[in-house]
N, C-alpha and C positions, 0 to 999 in steps of 0.2 A: 504494500500500500504506500501511497505517496504521503508526504507530510503536509502538503498543501491541499486543502479541501476546496472544491469548487461548488458553488451553489447552483442548483437546478432551478431554472426560472419557469414560469408558466408557459412562455413561448417555446422553450425546449420541449416540454411535454406535449404541447399542441402540435408542434412540427413532427414529433415522433408518431403521434396518433394519425396524422394526415398521411405520413409515409406508410404506416401499417395498413391503413384503409385503402390506399392506392394499390398496394401489393395484393390485398385480399380481393379487391375488385378485379384485378387482372387475372388472378387465379380462378375466380368464379366464372369470368367470361370464357376463359380457356376451357374450363370443364363443360360449360354449356355447349360450346362448339363441338367438342368431342362427343358429348352425349347426343347431339342432334345427328351427327354423322353415323354413330353406331345405331341409333334408332331407325334411320333411313335404310341402312344396310340390312338390318333385321327384317324390316317390312318387305323389302325387295326379295329377300331370301324366302320369306313365308309365301309371298305371291308366286314365286317360281315353283316352290314345292307343291303348293296347292294346284297349280296348273299341271304339273307332271303327274301328280297322283290322280287328278281328275281325268286326264287322258288315259291313264292306265286302267282306271275303273270303268271308263266308258268303253274301252276296247274289250274288256272282259264281259260286259253286259250287252254287247251289240247283238242284235237279232239277225239271224240268217234266214232269208226267205228263198225257198226253191220253187221254181215254176216249172211244171212238167206238162207237156202236151200229151194228151191221150189219143 
């Protein structure tokens, strides 16, 4: 520890809080952007999966009609 003590002023505390708030806002915005991208990717994946499974199920239930002449 140093022998000289410095006093912390109100302005020092306010500046530190502003700095912390700025860092917190930047981190929150970054997380929101990543969350949106992950959500969009998941939605696209679900839609593709539903399309593929729907085609597969539709092919299995397809009716075959034979026409014969007598």
